[in-house]
ZASE-50775 format. One record per residue (C-alpha): residue number from 1; residue in three letters; y, z negated, x. Coordinates in steps of 0.001 Angstrom, whole numbers. Layout:
N
<num NUM&residu ALA&north Y&up Z&east X>;
...
//
This chain:
107
<num 1&residu UNK&north -9399&up 4413&east -13730>;
<num 2&residu UNK&north -11692&up 7190&east -12528>;
<num 3&residu UNK&north -11678&up 10358&east -14575>;
<num 4&residu UNK&north -14751&up 12563&east -14665>;
<num 5&residu UNK&north -14262&up 15666&east -12517>;
<num 6&residu UNK&north -10953&up 14560&east -11013>;
<num 7&residu UNK&north -11369&up 14153&east -7242>;
<num 8&residu UNK&north -8073&up 12243&east -6823>;
<num 9&residu UNK&north -9368&up 9500&east -9134>;
<num 10&residu UNK&north -13033&up 9611&east -8114>;
<num 11&residu UNK&north -12893&up 10179&east -4340>;
<num 12&residu UNK&north -9243&up 9808&east -3225>;
<num 13&residu UNK&north -10311&up 9289&east 402>;
<num 14&residu UNK&north -11692&up 12863&east 457>;
<num 15&residu UNK&north -8669&up 14590&east -1095>;
<num 16&residu UNK&north -5893&up 16409&east 710>;
<num 17&residu UNK&north -2814&up 16720&east -1485>;
<num 18&residu UNK&north -1600&up 20367&east -1405>;
<num 19&residu UNK&north 1243&up 20559&east 1101>;
<num 20&residu UNK&north 568&up 16951&east 2058>;
<num 21&residu UNK&north -1889&up 14886&east 4024>;
<num 22&residu UNK&north -5110&up 12968&east 3578>;
<num 23&residu UNK&north -5119&up 9229&east 2946>;
<num 24&residu UNK&north -6535&up 8795&east 6475>;
<num 25&residu UNK&north -3558&up 10597&east 8016>;
<num 26&residu UNK&north -1124&up 8685&east 5813>;
<num 27&residu UNK&north -2774&up 5384&east 6721>;
<num 28&residu UNK&north -2597&up 6113&east 10457>;
<num 29&residu UNK&north 1101&up 6959&east 10211>;
<num 30&residu UNK&north 1893&up 4030&east 7905>;
<num 31&residu UNK&north 53&up 1403&east 9941>;
<num 32&residu UNK&north 1627&up 2589&east 13205>;
<num 33&residu UNK&north 5028&up 2222&east 11546>;
<num 34&residu UNK&north 4256&up -1226&east 10099>;
<num 35&residu UNK&north 2920&up -2427&east 13458>;
<num 36&residu UNK&north 5992&up -1092&east 15300>;
<num 37&residu UNK&north 8380&up -2721&east 12832>;
<num 38&residu UNK&north 6628&up -6082&east 12755>;
<num 39&residu UNK&north 6235&up -6262&east 16538>;
<num 40&residu UNK&north 9900&up -5335&east 17050>;
<num 41&residu UNK&north 11027&up -8042&east 14617>;
<num 42&residu UNK&north 8529&up -10839&east 15248>;
<num 43&residu UNK&north 9465&up -14049&east 13471>;
<num 44&residu UNK&north 11919&up -12321&east 11148>;
<num 45&residu UNK&north 11735&up -11752&east 7418>;
<num 46&residu UNK&north 11553&up -8026&east 6687>;
<num 47&residu UNK&north 11693&up -5972&east 3516>;
<num 48&residu UNK&north 9880&up -2656&east 3360>;
<num 49&residu UNK&north 10377&up -518&east 282>;
<num 50&residu UNK&north 7904&up 2149&east -767>;
<num 51&residu UNK&north 6178&up 3765&east -3702>;
<num 52&residu UNK&north 2756&up 2674&east -4990>;
<num 53&residu UNK&north 795&up 5223&east -2906>;
<num 54&residu UNK&north 2149&up 4084&east 464>;
<num 55&residu UNK&north 2039&up 450&east -650>;
<num 56&residu UNK&north -1662&up 767&east -1515>;
<num 57&residu UNK&north -2411&up 2404&east 1835>;
<num 58&residu UNK&north -573&up -320&east 3765>;
<num 59&residu UNK&north -2404&up -3000&east 1779>;
<num 60&residu UNK&north -5764&up -1345&east 2463>;
<num 61&residu UNK&north -4834&up -1219&east 6146>;
<num 62&residu UNK&north -3804&up -4851&east 6460>;
<num 63&residu UNK&north -6815&up -5992&east 4426>;
<num 64&residu UNK&north -9109&up -3772&east 6531>;
<num 65&residu UNK&north -10560&up -2055&east 3464>;
<num 66&residu UNK&north -11641&up 1577&east 3316>;
<num 67&residu UNK&north -9487&up 4223&east 1672>;
<num 68&residu UNK&north -12188&up 4755&east -952>;
<num 69&residu UNK&north -10901&up 1454&east -2415>;
<num 70&residu UNK&north -7480&up 3074&east -3078>;
<num 71&residu UNK&north -7627&up 2617&east -6868>;
<num 72&residu UNK&north -8873&up -984&east -6508>;
<num 73&residu UNK&north -5452&up -2220&east -5370>;
<num 74&residu UNK&north -3047&up -2887&east -8227>;
<num 75&residu UNK&north 475&up -1615&east -7550>;
<num 76&residu UNK&north 2938&up -1550&east -10404>;
<num 77&residu UNK&north 6290&up 164&east -9990>;
<num 78&residu UNK&north 8826&up -2306&east -8515>;
<num 79&residu UNK&north 6087&up -4816&east -7652>;
<num 80&residu UNK&north 6522&up -7150&east -4697>;
<num 81&residu UNK&north 3819&up -7787&east -2103>;
<num 82&residu UNK&north 4257&up -10540&east 465>;
<num 83&residu UNK&north 2510&up -10259&east 3822>;
<num 84&residu UNK&north 2669&up -12508&east 6859>;
<num 85&residu UNK&north 2299&up -10700&east 10180>;
<num 86&residu UNK&north 949&up -12261&east 13364>;
<num 87&residu UNK&north 714&up -9499&east 15960>;
<num 88&residu UNK&north -1626&up -6952&east 14316>;
<num 89&residu UNK&north -3193&up -9567&east 12055>;
<num 90&residu UNK&north -1882&up -9893&east 8502>;
<num 91&residu UNK&north -2235&up -12410&east 5701>;
<num 92&residu UNK&north -1687&up -11304&east 2123>;
<num 93&residu UNK&north 289&up -14070&east 429>;
<num 94&residu UNK&north 1213&up -12337&east -2842>;
<num 95&residu UNK&north 83&up -9088&east -4455>;
<num 96&residu UNK&north 1646&up -6884&east -7129>;
<num 97&residu UNK&north 4135&up -9502&east -8331>;
<num 98&residu UNK&north 6472&up -8184&east -10999>;
<num 99&residu UNK&north 7740&up -11455&east -12515>;
<num 100&residu UNK&north 11297&up -10427&east -11556>;
<num 101&residu UNK&north 11055&up -7725&east -14238>;
<num 102&residu UNK&north 10143&up -10090&east -17102>;
<num 103&residu UNK&north 13683&up -10236&east -18475>;
<num 104&residu UNK&north 13933&up -6441&east -18752>;
<num 105&residu UNK&north 12999&up -5126&east -22174>;
<num 106&residu UNK&north 11304&up -1723&east -22449>;
<num 107&residu UNK&north 13483&up 1133&east -23679>;
//
């Protein structure tokens, strides 16, 4: 997916989106939120909804992978990821599932 000369695709972990934040800052904020939510609702089934950027960052965080791997996590629009939380330890049970969209025909 990398494009020659395009920092966002080649080194996303080094980019700061204009008017935004770095992936490191986003990851810190996202993982604090995920940890707060999961610890406050231990044993419950939760649904978190986000766009592919935040979903990738959360997945990198729970899988303990570096942000340089950002483009190595598949995240289609409307995809479902299933994680099991045990304190601050996570198990990825399903990734980038979009089978629920199979009956929708493209426009």
